[in-house]
PDB file with one MODEL, atoms N, CA, C and O in Angstrom:
MODEL        1
ATOM      1  N   MET A   1       0.753  -1.190  -0.028  1.00  0.00           N
ATOM      2  CA  MET A   1      -0.144   0.149  -0.196  1.00  0.00           C
ATOM      3  C   MET A   1       0.941   1.657   0.120  1.00  0.00           C
ATOM      4  O   MET A   1       1.783   1.904   0.983  1.00  0.00           O
ATOM      5  N   ALA A   2       0.468   2.328  -0.909  1.00  0.00           N
ATOM      6  CA  ALA A   2       1.159   3.682  -0.946  1.00  0.00           C
ATOM      7  C   ALA A   2       1.022   4.207   0.214  1.00  0.00           C
ATOM      8  O   ALA A   2       0.074   4.056   0.984  1.00  0.00           O
ATOM      9  N   SER A   3       2.175   4.969   0.391  1.00  0.00           N
ATOM     10  CA  SER A   3       1.605   5.785   1.758  1.00  0.00           C
ATOM     11  C   SER A   3       2.542   7.468   0.924  1.00  0.00           C
ATOM     12  O   SER A   3       3.465   7.448   0.110  1.00  0.00           O
ATOM     13  N   TYR A   4       1.947   8.525   1.444  1.00  0.00           N
ATOM     14  CA  TYR A   4       2.135   9.449   0.761  1.00  0.00           C
ATOM     15  C   TYR A   4       2.383  10.683   2.022  1.00  0.00           C
ATOM     16  O   TYR A   4       1.669  10.679   3.025  1.00  0.00           O
ATOM     17  N   VAL A   5       3.428  11.662   1.827  1.00  0.00           N
ATOM     18  CA  VAL A   5       3.811  12.783   2.558  1.00  0.00           C
ATOM     19  C   VAL A   5       3.168  13.961   2.662  1.00  0.00           C
ATOM     20  O   VAL A   5       3.993  14.783   2.262  1.00  0.00           O
ATOM     21  N   LEU A   6       2.099  14.577   2.989  1.00  0.00           N
ATOM     22  CA  LEU A   6       1.170  15.899   2.581  1.00  0.00           C
ATOM     23  C   LEU A   6       1.974  16.503   3.855  1.00  0.00           C
ATOM     24  O   LEU A   6       2.256  15.942   4.913  1.00  0.00           O
ATOM     25  N   VAL A   7       2.413  18.562   3.177  1.00  0.00           N
ATOM     26  CA  VAL A   7       2.394  19.216   3.852  1.00  0.00           C
ATOM     27  C   VAL A   7       1.311  20.128   4.220  1.00  0.00           C
ATOM     28  O   VAL A   7       0.759  20.667   3.261  1.00  0.00           O
ATOM     29  N   LEU A   8       0.999  20.344   5.060  1.00  0.00           N
ATOM     30  CA  LEU A   8      -0.455  21.131   5.571  1.00  0.00           C
ATOM     31  C   LEU A   8      -0.032  22.570   5.929  1.00  0.00           C
ATOM     32  O   LEU A   8       1.119  22.704   6.344  1.00  0.00           O
ATOM     33  N   LYS A   9      -0.533  23.270   5.861  1.00  0.00           N
ATOM     34  CA  LYS A   9      -0.625  24.832   6.367  1.00  0.00           C
ATOM     35  C   LYS A   9      -1.534  23.976   7.852  1.00  0.00           C
ATOM     36  O   LYS A   9      -2.520  23.240   7.868  1.00  0.00           O
ATOM     37  N   ASN A  10      -0.415  24.643   9.240  1.00  0.00           N
ATOM     38  CA  ASN A  10      -0.967  24.883  10.130  1.00  0.00           C
ATOM     39  C   ASN A  10      -2.646  25.397  10.651  1.00  0.00           C
ATOM     40  O   ASN A  10      -3.239  24.982  11.647  1.00  0.00           O
ATOM     41  N   ASP A  11      -3.111  26.334   9.716  1.00  0.00           N
ATOM     42  CA  ASP A  11      -4.890  25.925   9.640  1.00  0.00           C
ATOM     43  C   ASP A  11      -5.513  25.057   9.238  1.00  0.00           C
ATOM     44  O   ASP A  11      -6.269  24.352   9.906  1.00  0.00           O
ATOM     45  N   ASP A  12      -5.161  24.927   7.414  1.00  0.00           N
ATOM     46  CA  ASP A  12      -5.573  24.045   7.134  1.00  0.00           C
ATOM     47  C   ASP A  12      -5.588  22.412   7.996  1.00  0.00           C
ATOM     48  O   ASP A  12      -6.595  21.704   7.995  1.00  0.00           O
ATOM     49  N   TYR A  13      -4.328  22.029   8.673  1.00  0.00           N
ATOM     50  CA  TYR A  13      -4.303  20.894   9.313  1.00  0.00           C
ATOM     51  C   TYR A  13      -5.544  21.067  10.423  1.00  0.00           C
ATOM     52  O   TYR A  13      -6.519  20.392  10.095  1.00  0.00           O
ATOM     53  N   LEU A  14      -5.735  21.858  11.723  1.00  0.00           N
ATOM     54  CA  LEU A  14      -6.591  22.354  12.330  1.00  0.00           C
ATOM     55  C   LEU A  14      -7.890  21.984  11.594  1.00  0.00           C
ATOM     56  O   LEU A  14      -8.547  20.973  11.841  1.00  0.00           O
ATOM     57  N   ILE A  15      -8.209  22.953  10.619  1.00  0.00           N
ATOM     58  CA  ILE A  15      -9.701  22.267  10.342  1.00  0.00           C
ATOM     59  C   ILE A  15      -9.757  21.252   9.755  1.00  0.00           C
ATOM     60  O   ILE A  15     -10.908  20.849   9.592  1.00  0.00           O
ATOM     61  N   LEU A  16      -8.984  20.646   9.354  1.00  0.00           N
ATOM     62  CA  LEU A  16      -9.358  18.456   8.378  1.00  0.00           C
ATOM     63  C   LEU A  16      -8.854  18.199  10.094  1.00  0.00           C
ATOM     64  O   LEU A  16      -9.381  17.092   9.977  1.00  0.00           O
ATOM     65  N   LEU A  17      -8.396  18.201  11.366  1.00  0.00           N
ATOM     66  CA  LEU A  17      -8.230  17.545  12.325  1.00  0.00           C
ATOM     67  C   LEU A  17     -10.461  17.822  12.948  1.00  0.00           C
ATOM     68  O   LEU A  17     -11.134  16.851  13.296  1.00  0.00           O
ATOM     69  N   GLU A  18     -10.856  18.818  12.916  1.00  0.00           N
ATOM     70  CA  GLU A  18     -12.025  19.285  13.927  1.00  0.00           C
ATOM     71  C   GLU A  18     -13.347  18.392  12.361  1.00  0.00           C
ATOM     72  O   GLU A  18     -14.491  17.937  12.390  1.00  0.00           O
ATOM     73  N   ASN A  19     -12.524  18.528  11.509  1.00  0.00           N
ATOM     74  CA  ASN A  19     -13.806  17.750  10.503  1.00  0.00           C
ATOM     75  C   ASN A  19     -13.678  16.876   9.883  1.00  0.00           C
ATOM     76  O   ASN A  19     -14.339  16.763   8.850  1.00  0.00           O
ATOM     77  N   THR A  20     -12.577  15.709  10.366  1.00  0.00           N
ATOM     78  CA  THR A  20     -12.552  14.423   9.873  1.00  0.00           C
ATOM     79  C   THR A  20     -13.283  13.732  11.251  1.00  0.00           C
ATOM     80  O   THR A  20     -13.535  14.065  12.409  1.00  0.00           O
ATOM     81  N   ALA A  21     -13.479  12.402  10.249  1.00  0.00           N
ATOM     82  CA  ALA A  21     -14.045  11.014  11.491  1.00  0.00           C
ATOM     83  C   ALA A  21     -13.270  10.917  12.589  1.00  0.00           C
ATOM     84  O   ALA A  21     -12.119  10.899  12.152  1.00  0.00           O
ATOM     85  N   PRO A  22     -13.232  10.824  14.076  1.00  0.00           N
ATOM     86  CA  PRO A  22     -12.448  10.293  14.530  1.00  0.00           C
ATOM     87  C   PRO A  22     -12.393   8.632  13.924  1.00  0.00           C
ATOM     88  O   PRO A  22     -13.013   7.828  13.227  1.00  0.00           O
ATOM     89  N   ALA A  23     -10.955   8.828  14.897  1.00  0.00           N
ATOM     90  CA  ALA A  23     -10.481   7.176  14.340  1.00  0.00           C
ATOM     91  C   ALA A  23     -11.359   6.799  12.910  1.00  0.00           C
ATOM     92  O   ALA A  23     -12.063   5.863  12.532  1.00  0.00           O
ATOM     93  N   SER A  24     -10.893   8.078  12.365  1.00  0.00           N
ATOM     94  CA  SER A  24     -10.912   7.541  11.041  1.00  0.00           C
ATOM     95  C   SER A  24      -9.157   6.895  10.639  1.00  0.00           C
ATOM     96  O   SER A  24      -8.352   6.635  11.534  1.00  0.00           O
ATOM     97  N   ASP A  25      -8.850   6.735   9.170  1.00  0.00           N
ATOM     98  CA  ASP A  25      -7.879   6.828   9.005  1.00  0.00           C
ATOM     99  C   ASP A  25      -6.879   8.543   8.475  1.00  0.00           C
ATOM    100  O   ASP A  25      -5.683   8.825   8.548  1.00  0.00           O
ATOM    101  N   GLY A  26      -7.940   9.234   8.034  1.00  0.00           N
ATOM    102  CA  GLY A  26      -7.837  10.381   7.821  1.00  0.00           C
ATOM    103  C   GLY A  26      -7.267  10.738   9.279  1.00  0.00           C
ATOM    104  O   GLY A  26      -6.073  10.877   9.548  1.00  0.00           O
ATOM    105  N   HIS A  27      -8.275  10.853  10.112  1.00  0.00           N
ATOM    106  CA  HIS A  27      -7.614  11.836  11.424  1.00  0.00           C
ATOM    107  C   HIS A  27      -6.847  11.177  11.861  1.00  0.00           C
ATOM    108  O   HIS A  27      -5.893  11.911  12.122  1.00  0.00           O
ATOM    109  N   THR A  28      -6.502   9.640  12.284  1.00  0.00           N
ATOM    110  CA  THR A  28      -5.444   9.072  12.642  1.00  0.00           C
ATOM    111  C   THR A  28      -4.069  10.339  11.904  1.00  0.00           C
ATOM    112  O   THR A  28      -3.416  11.326  12.243  1.00  0.00           O
ATOM    113  N   ALA A  29      -4.261   9.524  10.868  1.00  0.00           N
ATOM    114  CA  ALA A  29      -2.998  10.517   9.467  1.00  0.00           C
ATOM    115  C   ALA A  29      -2.284  11.683  10.224  1.00  0.00           C
ATOM    116  O   ALA A  29      -1.104  11.893  10.505  1.00  0.00           O
ATOM    117  N   LEU A  30      -3.924  12.639  10.538  1.00  0.00           N
ATOM    118  CA  LEU A  30      -3.794  14.065  11.310  1.00  0.00           C
ATOM    119  C   LEU A  30      -2.980  14.381  12.704  1.00  0.00           C
ATOM    120  O   LEU A  30      -2.168  15.227  13.078  1.00  0.00           O
ATOM    121  N   LEU A  31      -3.768  13.018  13.373  1.00  0.00           N
ATOM    122  CA  LEU A  31      -2.966  12.912  14.466  1.00  0.00           C
ATOM    123  C   LEU A  31      -1.038  12.697  14.780  1.00  0.00           C
ATOM    124  O   LEU A  31      -0.447  13.303  15.675  1.00  0.00           O
ATOM    125  N   GLY A  32      -0.495  11.903  13.996  1.00  0.00           N
ATOM    126  CA  GLY A  32       0.300  11.826  13.717  1.00  0.00           C
ATOM    127  C   GLY A  32       1.023  12.485  13.353  1.00  0.00           C
ATOM    128  O   GLY A  32       2.117  11.965  13.137  1.00  0.00           O
ATOM    129  N   ALA A  33       0.895  13.916  13.077  1.00  0.00           N
ATOM    130  CA  ALA A  33       1.122  15.218  12.397  1.00  0.00           C
ATOM    131  C   ALA A  33       2.642  15.675  12.788  1.00  0.00           C
ATOM    132  O   ALA A  33       2.735  16.088  13.943  1.00  0.00           O
ATOM    133  N   ARG A  34       3.482  15.672  12.255  1.00  0.00           N
ATOM    134  CA  ARG A  34       5.124  15.837  13.258  1.00  0.00           C
ATOM    135  C   ARG A  34       4.457  17.726  13.415  1.00  0.00           C
ATOM    136  O   ARG A  34       3.690  18.257  12.612  1.00  0.00           O
ATOM    137  N   ASN A  35       4.975  18.298  14.512  1.00  0.00           N
ATOM    138  CA  ASN A  35       4.945  19.640  15.296  1.00  0.00           C
ATOM    139  C   ASN A  35       5.300  20.387  14.415  1.00  0.00           C
ATOM    140  O   ASN A  35       6.218  20.024  13.680  1.00  0.00           O
ATOM    141  N   PRO A  36       4.485  22.043  14.169  1.00  0.00           N
ATOM    142  CA  PRO A  36       4.980  22.407  13.247  1.00  0.00           C
ATOM    143  C   PRO A  36       5.887  23.330  13.087  1.00  0.00           C
ATOM    144  O   PRO A  36       5.625  24.072  14.033  1.00  0.00           O
ATOM    145  N   THR A  37       6.656  23.734  12.615  1.00  0.00           N
ATOM    146  CA  THR A  37       8.047  24.356  11.592  1.00  0.00           C
ATOM    147  C   THR A  37       7.691  25.202  11.496  1.00  0.00           C
ATOM    148  O   THR A  37       6.491  25.251  11.224  1.00  0.00           O
ATOM    149  N   PRO A  38       8.661  26.849  11.682  1.00  0.00           N
ATOM    150  CA  PRO A  38       8.971  27.633  12.508  1.00  0.00           C
ATOM    151  C   PRO A  38       8.241  28.197  10.789  1.00  0.00           C
ATOM    152  O   PRO A  38       8.135  29.422  10.739  1.00  0.00           O
ATOM    153  N   SER A  39       7.903  27.665   9.856  1.00  0.00           N
ATOM    154  CA  SER A  39       6.915  28.761   8.179  1.00  0.00           C
ATOM    155  C   SER A  39       5.455  27.211   9.046  1.00  0.00           C
ATOM    156  O   SER A  39       5.084  26.370   8.227  1.00  0.00           O
ATOM    157  N   HIS A  40       5.075  27.124  10.006  1.00  0.00           N
ATOM    158  CA  HIS A  40       3.902  26.774  10.592  1.00  0.00           C
ATOM    159  C   HIS A  40       2.815  25.888   9.544  1.00  0.00           C
ATOM    160  O   HIS A  40       1.647  25.841   9.159  1.00  0.00           O
ATOM    161  N   ASN A  41       4.090  25.274   9.417  1.00  0.00           N
ATOM    162  CA  ASN A  41       3.672  23.646   8.260  1.00  0.00           C
ATOM    163  C   ASN A  41       3.629  22.730   8.874  1.00  0.00           C
ATOM    164  O   ASN A  41       4.348  22.731   9.873  1.00  0.00           O
ATOM    165  N   ARG A  42       2.760  21.465   8.593  1.00  0.00           N
ATOM    166  CA  ARG A  42       2.766  20.181   9.504  1.00  0.00           C
ATOM    167  C   ARG A  42       3.086  19.235   8.736  1.00  0.00           C
ATOM    168  O   ARG A  42       2.631  19.520   7.628  1.00  0.00           O
ATOM    169  N   GLY A  43       3.720  18.071   8.696  1.00  0.00           N
ATOM    170  CA  GLY A  43       3.655  17.459   8.137  1.00  0.00           C
ATOM    171  C   GLY A  43       3.342  16.077   8.377  1.00  0.00           C
ATOM    172  O   GLY A  43       3.713  15.458   9.375  1.00  0.00           O
ATOM    173  N   VAL A  44       2.416  15.450   7.124  1.00  0.00           N
ATOM    174  CA  VAL A  44       1.877  14.744   7.337  1.00  0.00           C
ATOM    175  C   VAL A  44       1.522  13.360   6.607  1.00  0.00           C
ATOM    176  O   VAL A  44       1.247  13.350   5.407  1.00  0.00           O
ATOM    177  N   ILE A  45       1.542  11.955   7.541  1.00  0.00           N
ATOM    178  CA  ILE A  45       2.474  10.625   6.351  1.00  0.00           C
ATOM    179  C   ILE A  45       0.926   9.912   6.422  1.00  0.00           C
ATOM    180  O   ILE A  45       0.579   9.466   7.515  1.00  0.00           O
ATOM    181  N   CYS A  46      -0.068   9.793   5.185  1.00  0.00           N
ATOM    182  CA  CYS A  46      -1.106   9.374   4.653  1.00  0.00           C
ATOM    183  C   CYS A  46      -0.649   8.228   3.995  1.00  0.00           C
ATOM    184  O   CYS A  46       0.374   7.958   3.366  1.00  0.00           O
ATOM    185  N   SER A  47      -1.825   7.527   4.347  1.00  0.00           N
ATOM    186  CA  SER A  47      -2.419   6.097   3.135  1.00  0.00           C
ATOM    187  C   SER A  47      -2.887   6.629   2.390  1.00  0.00           C
ATOM    188  O   SER A  47      -2.943   7.857   2.453  1.00  0.00           O
ATOM    189  N   GLU A  48      -3.656   5.631   0.924  1.00  0.00           N
ATOM    190  CA  GLU A  48      -4.156   6.437  -0.296  1.00  0.00           C
ATOM    191  C   GLU A  48      -5.507   6.554   0.634  1.00  0.00           C
ATOM    192  O   GLU A  48      -6.138   7.580   0.382  1.00  0.00           O
ATOM    193  N   LYS A  49      -6.104   5.699   1.684  1.00  0.00           N
ATOM    194  CA  LYS A  49      -7.484   5.886   2.268  1.00  0.00           C
ATOM    195  C   LYS A  49      -6.955   6.877   2.800  1.00  0.00           C
ATOM    196  O   LYS A  49      -7.637   7.851   2.481  1.00  0.00           O
ATOM    197  N   ALA A  50      -6.132   7.175   3.425  1.00  0.00           N
ATOM    198  CA  ALA A  50      -6.544   8.772   4.557  1.00  0.00           C
ATOM    199  C   ALA A  50      -6.593   9.540   3.622  1.00  0.00           C
ATOM    200  O   ALA A  50      -7.507  10.360   3.701  1.00  0.00           O
ATOM    201  N   VAL A  51      -5.651   9.630   2.331  1.00  0.00           N
ATOM    202  CA  VAL A  51      -5.484  10.797   1.625  1.00  0.00           C
ATOM    203  C   VAL A  51      -6.912  11.087   0.408  1.00  0.00           C
ATOM    204  O   VAL A  51      -6.901  11.949  -0.470  1.00  0.00           O
ATOM    205  N   LYS A  52      -7.953  10.186   0.664  1.00  0.00           N
ATOM    206  CA  LYS A  52      -9.328  10.284   0.448  1.00  0.00           C
ATOM    207  C   LYS A  52      -9.889  11.078   0.781  1.00  0.00           C
ATOM    208  O   LYS A  52     -10.421  12.079   0.302  1.00  0.00           O
ATOM    209  N   GLU A  53      -9.720  10.364   2.202  1.00  0.00           N
ATOM    210  CA  GLU A  53     -10.910  11.242   3.754  1.00  0.00           C
ATOM    211  C   GLU A  53     -10.319  12.712   3.696  1.00  0.00           C
ATOM    212  O   GLU A  53     -11.138  13.624   3.810  1.00  0.00           O
ATOM    213  N   LEU A  54      -8.801  13.080   3.508  1.00  0.00           N
ATOM    214  CA  LEU A  54      -8.597  14.193   3.948  1.00  0.00           C
ATOM    215  C   LEU A  54      -8.906  15.430   2.245  1.00  0.00           C
ATOM    216  O   LEU A  54      -9.090  16.645   2.172  1.00  0.00           O
ATOM    217  N   LEU A  55      -8.842  14.573   1.392  1.00  0.00           N
ATOM    218  CA  LEU A  55      -9.658  15.314   0.129  1.00  0.00           C
ATOM    219  C   LEU A  55     -10.679  15.799   0.324  1.00  0.00           C
ATOM    220  O   LEU A  55     -10.894  17.001   0.169  1.00  0.00           O
ATOM    221  N   ASP A  56     -11.844  14.632   0.853  1.00  0.00           N
ATOM    222  CA  ASP A  56     -13.388  14.586   0.531  1.00  0.00           C
ATOM    223  C   ASP A  56     -12.932  16.015   2.101  1.00  0.00           C
ATOM    224  O   ASP A  56     -12.658  17.197   1.896  1.00  0.00           O
ATOM    225  N   ALA A  57     -12.978  15.576   2.979  1.00  0.00           N
ATOM    226  CA  ALA A  57     -12.681  16.794   3.777  1.00  0.00           C
ATOM    227  C   ALA A  57     -12.673  18.282   3.489  1.00  0.00           C
ATOM    228  O   ALA A  57     -13.476  19.174   3.761  1.00  0.00           O
ATOM    229  N   ALA A  58     -11.452  18.267   2.817  1.00  0.00           N
ATOM    230  CA  ALA A  58     -11.118  19.485   2.674  1.00  0.00           C
ATOM    231  C   ALA A  58     -11.612  20.234   1.203  1.00  0.00           C
ATOM    232  O   ALA A  58     -11.070  21.203   0.674  1.00  0.00           O
ATOM    233  N   GLN A  59     -12.811  19.477   0.716  1.00  0.00           N
ATOM    234  CA  GLN A  59     -13.514  19.734  -0.722  1.00  0.00           C
ATOM    235  C   GLN A  59     -15.016  20.278   0.310  1.00  0.00           C
ATOM    236  O   GLN A  59     -15.830  21.082  -0.144  1.00  0.00           O
ATOM    237  N   ARG A  60     -15.132  19.704   1.617  1.00  0.00           N
ATOM    238  CA  ARG A  60     -16.167  19.961   2.246  1.00  0.00           C
ATOM    239  C   ARG A  60     -16.738  21.352   2.290  1.00  0.00           C
ATOM    240  O   ARG A  60     -17.640  22.046   1.822  1.00  0.00           O
ATOM    241  N   VAL A  61     -15.152  21.385   3.560  1.00  0.00           N
ATOM    242  CA  VAL A  61     -14.632  22.628   4.479  1.00  0.00           C
ATOM    243  C   VAL A  61     -13.256  23.788   3.991  1.00  0.00           C
ATOM    244  O   VAL A  61     -13.031  24.968   4.259  1.00  0.00           O
ATOM    245  N   CYS A  62     -12.743  23.039   3.393  1.00  0.00           N
ATOM    246  CA  CYS A  62     -11.105  24.297   3.050  1.00  0.00           C
ATOM    247  C   CYS A  62     -11.169  25.061   1.744  1.00  0.00           C
ATOM    248  O   CYS A  62     -11.457  24.629   0.628  1.00  0.00           O
ATOM    249  N   HIS A  63     -10.890  26.099   2.060  1.00  0.00           N
ATOM    250  CA  HIS A  63     -10.814  26.786   1.067  1.00  0.00           C
ATOM    251  C   HIS A  63     -10.459  25.931  -0.321  1.00  0.00           C
ATOM    252  O   HIS A  63     -10.361  24.726  -0.087  1.00  0.00           O
ATOM    253  N   GLU A  64     -10.317  26.173  -1.243  1.00  0.00           N
ATOM    254  CA  GLU A  64     -10.759  24.970  -2.730  1.00  0.00           C
ATOM    255  C   GLU A  64      -9.266  25.674  -3.324  1.00  0.00           C
ATOM    256  O   GLU A  64      -9.347  25.670  -4.552  1.00  0.00           O
ATOM    257  N   ALA A  65      -8.116  26.193  -2.933  1.00  0.00           N
ATOM    258  CA  ALA A  65      -6.712  26.514  -3.132  1.00  0.00           C
ATOM    259  C   ALA A  65      -6.327  25.082  -2.082  1.00  0.00           C
ATOM    260  O   ALA A  65      -5.497  24.282  -2.514  1.00  0.00           O
ATOM    261  N   THR A  66      -6.854  24.883  -0.974  1.00  0.00           N
ATOM    262  CA  THR A  66      -6.557  23.701  -0.077  1.00  0.00           C
ATOM    263  C   THR A  66      -6.637  22.471  -0.676  1.00  0.00           C
ATOM    264  O   THR A  66      -5.863  21.533  -0.487  1.00  0.00           O
ATOM    265  N   THR A  67      -7.273  22.485  -1.162  1.00  0.00           N
ATOM    266  CA  THR A  67      -7.762  20.679  -2.447  1.00  0.00           C
ATOM    267  C   THR A  67      -6.751  21.127  -3.546  1.00  0.00           C
ATOM    268  O   THR A  67      -5.716  20.459  -3.552  1.00  0.00           O
ATOM    269  N   VAL A  68      -6.829  22.059  -4.420  1.00  0.00           N
ATOM    270  CA  VAL A  68      -5.978  21.707  -5.196  1.00  0.00           C
ATOM    271  C   VAL A  68      -4.665  21.336  -4.767  1.00  0.00           C
ATOM    272  O   VAL A  68      -4.196  20.430  -5.456  1.00  0.00           O
ATOM    273  N   GLU A  69      -3.757  21.837  -3.647  1.00  0.00           N
ATOM    274  CA  GLU A  69      -2.620  21.770  -2.894  1.00  0.00           C
ATOM    275  C   GLU A  69      -2.533  20.546  -2.852  1.00  0.00           C
ATOM    276  O   GLU A  69      -1.924  19.917  -3.717  1.00  0.00           O
ATOM    277  N   ILE A  70      -3.412  19.718  -1.347  1.00  0.00           N
ATOM    278  CA  ILE A  70      -2.989  18.345  -1.088  1.00  0.00           C
ATOM    279  C   ILE A  70      -3.047  17.265  -3.045  1.00  0.00           C
ATOM    280  O   ILE A  70      -2.205  16.475  -3.472  1.00  0.00           O
ATOM    281  N   SER A  71      -4.017  17.609  -3.544  1.00  0.00           N
ATOM    282  CA  SER A  71      -4.062  16.905  -5.128  1.00  0.00           C
ATOM    283  C   SER A  71      -2.797  17.218  -5.885  1.00  0.00           C
ATOM    284  O   SER A  71      -2.051  16.380  -6.390  1.00  0.00           O
ATOM    285  N   LYS A  72      -2.620  18.772  -5.907  1.00  0.00           N
ATOM    286  CA  LYS A  72      -0.969  18.482  -6.874  1.00  0.00           C
ATOM    287  C   LYS A  72       0.166  17.875  -5.962  1.00  0.00           C
ATOM    288  O   LYS A  72       1.016  17.267  -6.614  1.00  0.00           O
ATOM    289  N   GLN A  73       0.416  17.910  -4.291  1.00  0.00           N
ATOM    290  CA  GLN A  73       1.162  17.626  -3.659  1.00  0.00           C
ATOM    291  C   GLN A  73       1.244  15.218  -4.066  1.00  0.00           C
ATOM    292  O   GLN A  73       2.230  14.588  -4.449  1.00  0.00           O
ATOM    293  N   ILE A  74       0.186  14.804  -3.829  1.00  0.00           N
ATOM    294  CA  ILE A  74      -0.212  13.275  -4.109  1.00  0.00           C
ATOM    295  C   ILE A  74       0.805  13.166  -5.676  1.00  0.00           C
ATOM    296  O   ILE A  74       1.887  12.617  -5.884  1.00  0.00           O
ATOM    297  N   GLN A  75      -0.248  14.067  -6.711  1.00  0.00           N
ATOM    298  CA  GLN A  75       0.169  13.992  -8.233  1.00  0.00           C
ATOM    299  C   GLN A  75       1.793  13.840  -7.923  1.00  0.00           C
ATOM    300  O   GLN A  75       2.319  12.743  -8.112  1.00  0.00           O
ATOM    301  N   ARG A  76       2.166  14.374  -7.695  1.00  0.00           N
ATOM    302  CA  ARG A  76       3.744  14.701  -7.727  1.00  0.00           C
ATOM    303  C   ARG A  76       4.528  13.394  -7.258  1.00  0.00           C
ATOM    304  O   ARG A  76       5.137  12.762  -8.122  1.00  0.00           O
ATOM    305  N   GLN A  77       4.544  12.987  -6.028  1.00  0.00           N
ATOM    306  CA  GLN A  77       4.442  11.466  -5.691  1.00  0.00           C
ATOM    307  C   GLN A  77       3.935  10.679  -6.343  1.00  0.00           C
ATOM    308  O   GLN A  77       4.654   9.689  -6.477  1.00  0.00           O
ATOM    309  N   LYS A  78       2.788  10.602  -6.962  1.00  0.00           N
ATOM    310  CA  LYS A  78       2.474   9.499  -7.632  1.00  0.00           C
ATOM    311  C   LYS A  78       3.273   9.799  -9.341  1.00  0.00           C
ATOM    312  O   LYS A  78       2.691   8.899  -9.947  1.00  0.00           O
ATOM    313  N   THR A  79       3.970  10.310 -10.155  1.00  0.00           N
ATOM    314  CA  THR A  79       4.649  10.518 -11.322  1.00  0.00           C
ATOM    315  C   THR A  79       5.843  10.595 -10.412  1.00  0.00           C
ATOM    316  O   THR A  79       6.559   9.837 -11.066  1.00  0.00           O
ATOM    317  N   GLY A  80       6.541  10.922  -9.460  1.00  0.00           N
ATOM    318  CA  GLY A  80       7.390  10.734  -9.300  1.00  0.00           C
ATOM    319  C   GLY A  80       8.007  12.231  -9.931  1.00  0.00           C
ATOM    320  O   GLY A  80       7.229  13.074 -10.379  1.00  0.00           O
ATOM    321  N   PRO A  81       9.512  12.448  -9.905  1.00  0.00           N
ATOM    322  CA  PRO A  81      10.130  14.038  -9.775  1.00  0.00           C
ATOM    323  C   PRO A  81       9.854  14.043 -11.474  1.00  0.00           C
ATOM    324  O   PRO A  81       9.798  12.990 -12.109  1.00  0.00           O
ATOM    325  N   GLN A  82       9.653  15.712 -12.251  1.00  0.00           N
ATOM    326  CA  GLN A  82       9.749  15.575 -13.622  1.00  0.00           C
ATOM    327  C   GLN A  82      11.103  16.157 -13.857  1.00  0.00           C
ATOM    328  O   GLN A  82      11.561  16.215 -14.998  1.00  0.00           O
TER     329      GLN A  82
ENDMDL
END
């Protein structure tokens, strides 16, 4: 099973944490996120199922730019370096 690393802005992280089902793969991945960096980003290691849940949640509760950014990060990891 593939794993992905997402880098989320802290605000988006908090919104997603509040809006994913407790004990879901997405919620569990968020709980395992690294502490915020100096630029206020969090690294999250996700399974494919967690990514799908986080994308679904982002489409419901985040700005469109957040959903687009998550999608871009996953696509880059699927295709590898260009």
